[in-house]
Every structure is written in structure tokens, then in C-alpha cells.
N, C-alpha and C positions, 0 to 999 in steps of 0.2 A: 504494500500500500504506500502511496506517495505521502511524504511528510507534509507536503503543501498541495492542497487541491488546485487543479489547473485553473479554475475560474478566479483564483485570488491573484492580485497583482504581486509582482516580484517584491520580496521584503526589503532588499537592499540593492541600490543601483550597482551595476557591474559594468565591465567594459563592453563597448559596442551595443548592439541591439538585443542581446540575449535576454534581457529582462522582459522585453515585450513578446518574446517568442511564445510563452504559454498562452497569452491572450490571443495571439494570432492563430494558434492551434485551435483554441475554443471557437473562434469566429469561423475558421475554415471548416471545422467539423459540423457546425450548425448549417452551413451552406451545403456541404456534401450530403447531409442526411435530411434535407427538406422533404423528400418523398416519404420518409417514415411517418411524417405527421399527417399524411393523406391516406386514410384507410381505403382499402379496396372497394368497400361499399360506397364511400363518399365519392370515389372516382366516377362512378356512373351517375350519381345524383347531382354532383356539383360541377365537375369538370366538363362533362359531356352534355349536360342538360341544356336544351335549347340549340344544340349543334347537331342533332340527329334529324334528318329530313326525309320525308317520303319522296321517293324519286323512282320513276319507272326505268330503272337501270339494273341489269343483271350480268354485266360484263366486269372483268377484273379491274379493280382500282389498286394502284400501286403508288406508294410514296417511298422513294429510296434515298440512300445516302443521308439519313438523319444522323447528325452528330450525337454521340453519346459519350458521357464521362461517368465513371462510377468508381467506387472504392471497394476493393476486394475484402471480403469479410475474413478471409484466412490470414492475409498478410498486412492489411491496413495500408496498402499502397494502391495507386490508381490503375484502372484499366480503361481504355478508351478506344473508340472506333466508330463504325457506321452501323445503322440499323435499317433494314429494308422490310417494309410491311406491304402485304397484299391481301385483299379480301374480295370475295364474290358476294355482292349484296343481294339481299332478298327484298328489293323495293325500298330499302332504307340505306342512306349514306350518311357519313359523318363529315363535318367540316375538316378539311385536310390538316389544318394546323393542330387539331385535337389529337391526331395520331402522333405528332411530334410531342405534344404535351403528355401523352401516356408514356412515351419513352422517357421523358424527363422525370416524371413522377417515380417510375420504378427504378430508374438508374440512380436517383438521388437517395439511395439507401446503401447500407452495407450490403454487399451483393455478391453472388457468383453468377457468371455469365449464363450458365445453363438455366438457372432459375429465372433470371431476368428475361430471357427469351420466351420462356413459357408464360410468365406473368403478363407480358405484353399481349401475347396471343389470346390468353384466357380473358383478359379485360375487354378486348375488342369483340370476342365471341359473346361474352355476357351482355355487352352494351347493344350490339347490333343484331345479334342472332343471324349472322350471314350464312350462306351455304358453305363457305370455307374461309379459313384464315391461314396465312403463311407469314412467318417472321424469321428472318435470318440476321444474325448479329456477327459482325466481323470485328475483332478487337485485338489490340496489343496490350499485353499485361506487363506492367512495370516489374512485377516479381520475376518474370521470365527474362526481362531485359537487363536488370541490374543485380539480381541475386542468383544463386544456384548456377544454372546452366549458361546464363548470360547470352542468350540467342537474340541478337538485335533485330533480326528480320522476321521473327516468328509472328504469326497471327493465329488466333483461335477463331474458328467458325462454328457457330451453333445454329440449329434450326428447330422450329416447331411448326408442324403442319397439322391442321385440324380440318375436319369435314371433308368436302370434295377435294381440297388441295392435298389431303393425305391419301384419299382413296383412289382418285383418278390420276393416273400417270400423265395424261396429256395436259391436264390443268396444272399439275405440279411443274411439268416441264416448261409450260408457257410462262409461269411465274419466274422460274429460275433463269430462263433465257432473257426475259425482260430486265431483270435486275443486273445482269451481266453487261448489257449494252448501254 
């Protein structure tokens, strides 16, 4: 246990900026974990409310290259990358910025990439009840870059496919092809 809680100011001035470091860590942690304060239930009611529209559209909707930053719950170091989301609507669509907002909420938690990918897909499924959802996350993990194996060019790719995008190979292939181009 720390002798001095992080939220307390430095007891005695020291050289350089080290005394402000603990407060900077506290502020940074609050930003990094903003998503933890948004419950999954509140996501549908608060974030998406008013942004789900009836629309006679049943073709694939894709938003790709959504920037994502998160903090690994195992190592407490960042991982960052891109998220690609696709869904097949059932006459309901969501405001496109809300897909990026969902990514933001779930990534601003202590997280593992595999869970993040699934949480994004499940949130979209619960909110829109589409025919299918696909989420691909491509990320670099600082733990892989600076610790242990130190592999600078490694990326981790995870995916979650639900509904038609899991069951129908042609629909899945369409999504995967479109996010590559």
C-alpha cells in the first residue's frame, strides 16, 4: 500500500516536475476510464436515444478506421489502433457518429482487446437488432512494443461477427473486402 494516496499533493517540493506527477497520473486515469462511468444499459438509453431512425435500408452500413485508444487491464499500458464496424439493418439505422461514440465508451475502460471487440458488437446488436453485426479491431499494444518480446511492428487483430455476418460467408466476405479497400 502506498504511504501517500495518489490524489494528495506532493508533501515537499522536489527537483523538477516530479511533485506534480501523481496529480497528472490521477487526471490521466480519470480520462482513460471515462467509459467505466457509462453503464451498458445507459448506452442504449442515453447515448443512442434519438439517433436511431426508421429507414427503408437493408444493405450493409460500414464505418471504418475509427481511432481507438485504451488501457490494457493486464499491464496498465496503452493499446491503440483502428476499429471497423459493419451492420445489416432491419429498417433501423443509427447516426454514424454514434458508432464512433460506442467505440469511445468501451475503449475508455481498463480493457482487453478481445472483450472490447465483443462489447462493441453486442451494444450495436442490442440497440438496433440488425440482421448482422461485424466488428474488427486492429491494435498495437505498448506491452508488446516496449516490454517482453519488444516487437515494434506487431498488430493484434480481433473480430466479432454476429447474425448473418457470422452465418453467411458471402456477407462476411463482403464486409471484410470493404474494410480492406
